[in-house]
Structures are given as structure tokens and as C-alpha cells.
C-alpha positions in Angstrom: 0.0 0.0 0.0 1.1 3.4 -0.7 1.5 6.0 2.0 0.0 8.7 -0.1 -3.5 9.6 0.7 -5.7 10.5 -2.1 -6.7 14.1 -2.1 -10.3 14.5 -1.9 -11.8 17.4 -3.8 -13.3 20.1 -1.5 -16.9 20.6 -2.1 -18.5 24.0 -1.6 -21.0 24.1 1.2 -24.5 23.4 0.1 -27.3 25.9 0.9 -29.8 24.6 3.4 -33.1 23.6 1.9 -35.7 26.3 2.1 -37.9 26.2 5.2 -41.4 25.2 4.4 -42.9 27.1 7.3 -41.5 30.6 6.4 -44.2 31.5 3.9 -46.8 30.4 6.4 -45.5 32.6 9.1 -45.2 35.6 6.7 -48.8 35.0 5.6 -50.0 34.6 9.1 -48.4 37.8 10.2 -49.9 39.7 7.2 -53.4 38.4 8.2 -52.9 39.6 11.8 -51.7 43.0 10.7 -54.6 43.5 8.2 -57.1 42.2 10.7 -55.8 44.5 13.4 -56.0 47.6 11.2 -59.5 46.7 10.1 -60.6 46.1 13.6 -59.2 49.5 14.7 -61.0 51.3 11.8 -64.3 49.6 12.6 -64.1 50.3 16.3 -63.2 53.9 15.7 -66.0 54.3 13.3 -68.5 52.8 15.7 -67.6 55.2 18.5 -67.8 58.1 16.1 -71.3 57.1 15.1 -72.3 56.8 18.7 -71.0 60.3 19.5 -72.7 61.7 16.4 -76.0 60.1 17.5 -75.6 61.6 21.0 -74.9 65.0 19.4 -78.0 64.7 17.2 -80.1 63.9 20.2 -78.7 67.0 21.9 -79.5 69.1 18.8 -83.0 67.7 18.8 -83.5 68.6 22.4 -82.0 72.1 22.0 -84.1 72.7 18.9 -87.2 71.7 20.8 -86.4 74.0 23.7 -85.7 76.8 21.2 -89.1 76.3 19.6 -90.9 76.6 22.9 -89.0 79.8 23.9 -88.9 81.4 20.5 -90.5 84.7 19.8 -90.0 84.5 16.0 -93.4 83.0 15.3 -94.7 79.5 15.2 -92.5 77.1 13.4 -94.0 73.9 12.0 -94.4 71.2 14.6 -92.1 68.8 12.7 -89.4 71.5 12.1 -86.8 70.0 14.5 -87.4 66.3 13.8 -87.3 66.9 10.1 -84.1 68.9 10.3 -82.4 66.4 12.6 -83.5 63.5 10.3 -82.1 65.3 7.3 -78.8 65.9 9.2 -78.6 62.3 10.3 -78.9 61.1 6.7 -75.9 63.3 5.7 -73.5 62.7 8.6 -71.1 60.6 6.6 -70.8 63.1 3.8 -70.9 66.3 6.0 -69.4 65.5 9.3 -68.9 69.1 10.4 -72.6 70.3 10.1 -72.8 71.5 13.7 -69.1 72.0 14.5 -69.6 75.7 15.0 -72.5 78.2 15.1 -71.7 79.3 11.6 -71.7 75.7 10.2 -74.9 75.0 12.1 -76.5 78.1 10.7 -75.4 77.2 7.1 -76.7 73.6 7.6 -80.0 74.8 8.9 -80.4 77.1 5.9 -79.3 74.4 3.5 -81.9 72.1 5.0 -84.7 74.7 5.0 -84.0 75.6 1.3 -84.2 71.9 0.4 -87.4 71.4 2.5 -89.3 74.7 2.3 -92.7 73.2 3.4 -94.6 76.1 2.1 -92.8 78.6 4.3 -91.2 81.7 2.8 -87.5 81.9 2.4 -87.3 84.9 4.7 -89.1 83.2 7.5 -86.9 80.1 7.2 -83.7 82.2 7.3 -85.0 84.1 10.4 -85.9 80.8 12.1 -82.4 79.3 11.4 -80.7 82.5 12.6 -82.8 82.7 15.7 -82.4 79.0 16.5 -78.6 79.1 16.2 -78.4 82.3 18.2 -80.5 80.7 21.0 -78.3 77.6 21.0 -75.1 79.7 21.1 -76.4 81.8 24.0 -77.4 78.7 26.0 -74.3 76.7 25.0 -72.1 79.2 26.9 -73.4 77.5 30.1 -71.0 74.7 29.3 -68.1 76.9 28.4 -68.2 76.7 24.6 -70.2 75.6 21.6 -68.5 72.3 21.4 -68.8 71.5 25.1 -72.6 71.4 25.2 -72.7 68.7 22.6 -70.6 66.4 24.8 -71.9 67.4 28.2 -75.6 68.1 27.5 -78.4 68.3 28.1 -78.6 71.8 27.0 -81.0 73.5 29.4 -82.5 77.0 29.0 
């Protein structure tokens, strides 16, 4: 026998086979991320809808109180409920309808123009102006226009 040892060729290291569980983990993480984002969006929207509904209820109450104390003449009996219903139908498209006295006044006038109910434009404008002025005057009991929506009921 010879004392020489046969030189073995050196083989480069082989890459490890791909892990079969890696795509599953990436997919699972993606599902959780998307699910978490959607859950957050839905929970936020639900709370916004609840707040808006509470604010509409405060507006309904304030409008009713204004009607009983108003000296601008008799408004139709369904004035407040019709206006609040109209606003409720448009909350998603016009979220700031009552964010300030000016936007509330513009919203009231927009509603009354779209729903004249046989009442002259002049009377409708006076009613909107008077209602918003009354709400603004009584909202100061809570510190600001925005506060009464969250802390109602608005009492005269």
C-alpha cells in the first residue's frame, strides 16, 4: 500500500433547503396586521357614530327647547325632527354640520332651502338665525359651543 493519501476534492457548502414554514409565518403575520388595522378602523367608526348620534339627540333637544321659547313665530311642529333627520342622513358626507355656530346656521339654511314646506325663504332664514343664536347663547353655560354637545343636556 502506498503511503500517499488520495486528495479529496473540497466541495463548496450546500445551501440549506428552504424552510417550508417561512411562507406560512409571513402569511399569518400579514393576516394579523390587516385584521388589526380593520378592527381598529371599525371600532373607531362605531364610536364616532355613537358620538354623532348623541350629538344629534342634543341638537333635537336644543331645537325643541328653542321652539318653545322662540318669539320669532310659530315654526311647523315637525321642524326640529325633520331637520335632525335630514342631518342624520348626511352625517357621513358632511361631518362638520354643527361644528360651529356658523356651520350649524349654514346647515339649517341648506336644509330649509331643500325642504321649504310652504314657508317663505325669509321666515326660514330668520328661524335658522334665531335657533342658532339661541343655541349659542345657551351653549355658553357649558363653556363653549363644542362642550354642550358632549356634556348636555342643554338647558335653557
